[in-house]
N, C-alpha and C positions, 0 to 999 in steps of 0.2 A: 505493500500500499502506499503511494507517494506521500512525503510529507511537505508543508510547506515551508518555505525556504525564501532567503533573502532575493533568489533569482527568480521565483515565481510569485510572491507575494503581489506582487501589481494585479495580477487576477483575482485576489481572493475577495470578493467584489461582489454585488449585484448587478446584473446583464445591464440595468437601466441607468447604472452610474455611465458605462461607457456609451449608449446609446444618447444619452444628454450630451454628454462631452463630442460625440461626434458631432450632433444637431450643432451645439454651441460651434464647433468649428468652422462647418459649412455657413455660418452666416456671422464669421466673422466676429461673436461676440466672445471675448476672453480678457476684459476689463477686470480691474481690482474687484475680489468679492471678498463678504467676510460672513464666515459662519460660526454658531457659536453650538457646543456640545453642554447638554445639559439634560437633567429627568425632570420631569414634568411634576411628577408629584412622587412622593414616599409611600412606597409598600404600604399596607396596612401597619403591620410589626415593626415598624423603623420609625424612631425621630430624629434619626442622622444621617450619614452618609459618612465615607472614609473614600476621601479622592486617593484612586490608583491605577495604576496602569501608564501612566504620563511617559515614561519614559522608555518604556516600549512603544508608545506611539512615535517617539520624537524619533526613535532609531530607526522606525518605519520611515517615516518622511524623510528622513536624510538618506536613505539609500534605495527610494521608489526609481524605480526605472522600468523599462519594459524590453525584457530579451528577445535574441531571435526565436525562440521556442513560443514564449508568449504571441510574440507579435505575428509567427507561422499560424499559431493554434484563431486568432484573432481572424485571419484572413479565410481559416477554413470555413468559417461561419456564415460569410458569405453576406456578411450586414456593412461591412466598411469601406468606405474609399481607401484607396491605396495614397491618396496626400492625407488621410488622418492615421492611416497609420504608420507613413512615413514622420507625422507630427509625433505620436507615441513614443516611436524610436529614438528621439532624441529628447524626450520630455524627462525634466528631473523636479522637483520640486524646489520650488525658488522663493516662497513666502517667509512671514514670520507667523510665528506662534506665543500666544500668551495663554498661561497653563496655572492653577493652583497647583499648590508644590503636593507631592505624593504623601500620605498620610495627614493631609490637611481637613479638618471637617468640614462636611458642606449640608446644603437643605435643598430642597426644589427651586427649580426654576433657575437657581446661581451658575451662569457659565462656568464648567471646571476646566474647560479648554477651547480657545478661538482661535481661529484658524484668518488668515488676511493672505491671500493669493492670486493670481490669474483664474479665472472662473472656471475652466477647464481644470485646473489642478484642484482648486479648493473641492471643486464635485466627486472627481477620480476617488477621493481618500476619506468620504464618507463612511462607507460601510467598513472598512477595517477598523476606523476609529472606535465606531459604535461598540464594535465586537471586542476590540482590547480594551477602553476605557470602562464600558459598562461592567462587564462582566468582572474585571477583577474590583473595579469599585465594590460592585453587590458582594463579593466573598469577604473583602476586606469588611466592608459596613456588618456582616456578622461575624466574623472571627473578633471584633470591636466589642461588641455584644457579650462573647464569651468569656473575655478579657473582663469586662465589668461584673460578671457573673462570678468568676472566677477569684476574685477580689487578688489577695497576694498568693495565692497559689498559683504552680504552675500550670500552662497547658500545651500541649503537642501536637502539632497538625498529624492526622493518622488519616488523610483523606484520599490520598493516592487510588487506589484499588477500587473507590467508587467515585470519581470525579469522570464527568464527562468526555472522556480522553485525554491522551497522553499530556498534549498541551496545555489542557484545564489543570489538570494536576500539579504541573510545572508553574503555570501561573497563581492557582489556589494557593501554592506554598508560599510564594512569596507576600502574595496578599495577606496572607495568613500572618507571617511572622511579621510585618510590618504592623499591623493590627494588635499583636500584644500575644501570638505565638513566641515559646521560648525555644521550640525546636521542631525538626519537622521529620517524617518517617523517611521524607523521599530525598534520595541518596543525589539525583542529578540537581536539584534544588539546593543541596549544600554546595555540590563541586560549583554552580553556575553564578548563584548567588553567595556563598562564603553564611551559609544558614548552619547553624550546629543542626548535627544529626542525631535521632536519636532511635534507638529501637532493642526490642529484648528480645522475644522467641515466639514462635506460634504452636498450638496444640499440635500440630504435627508433629516439632521437635521431640514432645516429650512423647507421644505416643509411637516413636520410631525406636525408643528404647525399649528395654525389658520392663522396665519401671519407673516410675517417677523419680525415686529416689536417684536411679542412676542419670537419669536425664539433666538432673539439676546439678549432679557431680560435675558432670561432662563439661556440661556448660560454664561453670564454674571456675574450673582448671582451664579451659579455652581462653576464657573471656574476664580474666580474675578482675578488670577495672571495671567498675559503673556496673555490677551485675545486677540484673533486675528478671526475678524469677518470676512465668506464670503460674499462679498455683490452682487456678479454678478448672482445668482438663477435667480431673476425675470428682474429688474433694477439697472445697476449699481450706478449711480446718485441717484438715492432715495435711492439704499441700503447703500450709503455714508451717505445719510444725517439722516437716522435711526441709521446707528450706531453712529453717532453725537448725536441723540438724547437721545440714551440711555446710553452714556458718562455722559452725564451731567445730567441725573437724577440720576446715582451714585455715581457721583465728591461727595458729601456730606460726603460717605461712604469713601473717599479716593481711592476710583475706580478709574484709569487711562488706557484708550484702548490701549494697545502696538499696535494693526495694523488692516490694512485690508487686506483680500485675493482677489485678480481679477485674474479669471480662464479661463475666453472665450473672447470673442471679438478683437477688434481691443484693444490691451494692452498696445501701447503705447498713444492713445487719451485717452484712458477711464483714466489712471495714474494720465495723465494730469488734468482732469475734478476734479477728487479724489482730488488731490494733493489739489487744489485750495479751492474745499469745506471743507474740512480738517484744511486747513490754515485760510480759514475765523471764522471758527468756535474758532482759538484760539487754534487750536492742532496741532501745528508743528511738535511736539514728536511722533506722531503717525506714525508709518512705512507703506508704502505700497508694501505689496509680491505679487508677480507676478509667475503665475505656469500656465500650460496646454501648453505641447507638447514644451516643450523651449530645446532648445541645444546652444553650446557655440557661434554658429553664430547668433541666435536671439538675446542672452544676448547682444553680441558686439553690433549689428544694433541700438539696445534699447540706451545702453548706450553712444553711439557714437552719437545717436541724442540728448540727455541731457533729457533721460525719467525719470521722478522724481521717482526711485525706489529705496529701502531698501535693498532688498532680493529676492531671488528666488528661486524659489521651482523645481528641473529637475529631472525627472525620467525615462520616456522610453527611451527619448533619448542615456540618461548615463548608462542607466544598462543595456543595450543591445549594448553600443556603437554602435548605427543604421546605422552612416554612414561608419563605419568599424569592423564588427561583429566578425571577428577572428583576430587572429595573428597567420603567419607561424611559431608554435615554433616548435623545434625538438630535439630531444636527440639524440644524437651519439658518438658511441664507436671512441674514439682518443688515445687511449692506450690498450695496451693489453699484459700481459708478461713483460712488461718492454722495447716495443716496440711501435712505432707509429704506428698508422691506420688513413688511409685516405679513402675516397668516393670518387671516381670522377665521378658519373653519370652526365650526362648533365645536367647545372643549378644548380645542388646541390651538388658541389663539397666542401667539409669538408677541415678544417685546423685540419693536427695533431698535436698529442704531449699534454703533459698538461701543459696550459697555465696560465695566470696573464691578468689582465688588468690594464691599468695606465690611470690618467687623469693630464694632463698637463693644467693650469690654469694661465692666465695672468691679472692681474689688478681686481680679485674678479671676474672674467669669464672665463668658460670653454673652452679651446682654441681647444684640440684636444686629442683625445685617442687613446694608444698604443696597442695593444695586444702583448705578448710577449709568451716566454716560459718561464715556471715556472723556477726561479733564477735570471732569468736577471733582471735588475734596469733598472731604468730611471731617469735620473739624474731630482729633482726638481718635479716628480710628485706622486701621491698618488696613491696606490693600493686600485682598488674597489673589488678584492675578498678574502675573509677574511673566516678564519678557524671555523667555527659555528657548526661541528660536529666530533667526534672523537670516535671510537672504539663502534660507535651506538647510543652514547647518545652525547646531546647537551652538550655545554659546556658552556651554559649560561642559566638564566632564558629566560622569553619573554621579550623583549624589550617593555617599555610603549610605547603605542600606538601616545600619544600625542609625545615624543620622536620623534620617528617613520613620525609622520605627520611635525614635525620642520625641519626634514633633508628633505623632500620632499621640504616644503616650501622654503629653504635654496637655493635647487637644482635649481627649478623654476627661481629663483632670479638670479642665477648665469649663463644661458641659454644665449648662444648670442642672440642680439635680432631678429635678422633674424628668428632663432629657435622657439619665441615664438610667430610667425606670424600664425595665425589660417589656412592658405593656404602652400601647401608641397613647399618646396624652390627647386630650380634647383641644386643647389651646397650645399649639405648635409652637414652635420658636419664631419668633418676627420676623419673616425678611420684606424688608419694606421696598417701594422703588422712592427714587430720587423725584422733586416735583416735574423736573425738566424732562427726565423720562417718561414720567407719565404725562405729561402734556405731547411730548411727540407720540407715544402709542396714540393717545387721542386724534391728534390732528391725523398720521396716518391711516387712523382705521376709518375717519369721515371722509378722507379723500378719493379713499379706495369705493365708499360707498354712495357717494353722494351720487343722482342721477347724472346722466351724459346728456350735455344738450347737444 
């Protein structure tokens, strides 16, 4: 099965992007255009978003090109004139991009990313940018909720085997780390992004040996550092006692059992029983890791009940954002040829003009956001959109992922307490429009709906 690569990613697009671009080309329509990428509404179970996917978007834009194989395929469709294909053969992204920093907290209607480029270029990149930014923002937003629920406990990304494809698994690991995961089971993500990797063993490993005790001994001897034993293959309490036995046997060699993992059953009751066994054996430092279809709700429920747990492995529910598995991300034309553009479709009205987003804070907490026209200022506020690409080139190297993670952690800590609640608030965070933007939107709408003479 072929993979998406830098060579063919220009074709990872909807066909209508290319047919629109071809029509623009045939009519000489290639003036400067600006598009906003934003989420129309927050999903039912979300109070905020965590911006993610910007770095990959910039990498894609910087390397955008149509290679010979791509052009040959487009020619075979019989849809495009030679002169348009010739245009594509020379096309490189030459525009500028303003974007929120990855890890930044965001809300509905706020541009996460703004592209200004010749119309054909700006149009062609729509599909990839939406796929890239909205998916990763979705997963990061879910992972941030897990981080809030986990409080001071660690949580690990175990989502790879349940994610919707290899590419999704890689992106989910990165997004989850930014939003609070301490490590991932995904080894390729560890290599590519420098994320700490973590893993224990599967039930098949325990079952492959003659006994659970034999399996524990073998694994502890082969991997004596940071050993975590999976103890629920047969009987959890007996598994915990056998883990203690192995730890005591190997203690003279300097071995210390880092932890045990429980992956099934009544996790709350079992973790209490295991904690008693470990403490009675003089092993209070041995951690308990819980996994098994966890999400933020179950994590919160267990911690509210005082369950003795040190870390959570969260997989399926996080990597697929199971309770809200998509974001209504859109990429809309807001200015072209120096004129504001607006869409008036019912329920899908857009904000015209080139915009900025400002955040006002009070006493270290976010107070409200204001969407303005470019060039407007908001006293005492922080601008959230930054120029990150100019003339088709990134303005700096990729940010260290731990700095991105720190930004997200700081942002989550600055959320008003009601927004940290796992339930949707009836009074959402205020995102206001400046008077100038409201006036422009009103004029643009009136101009398009006025009777023609």
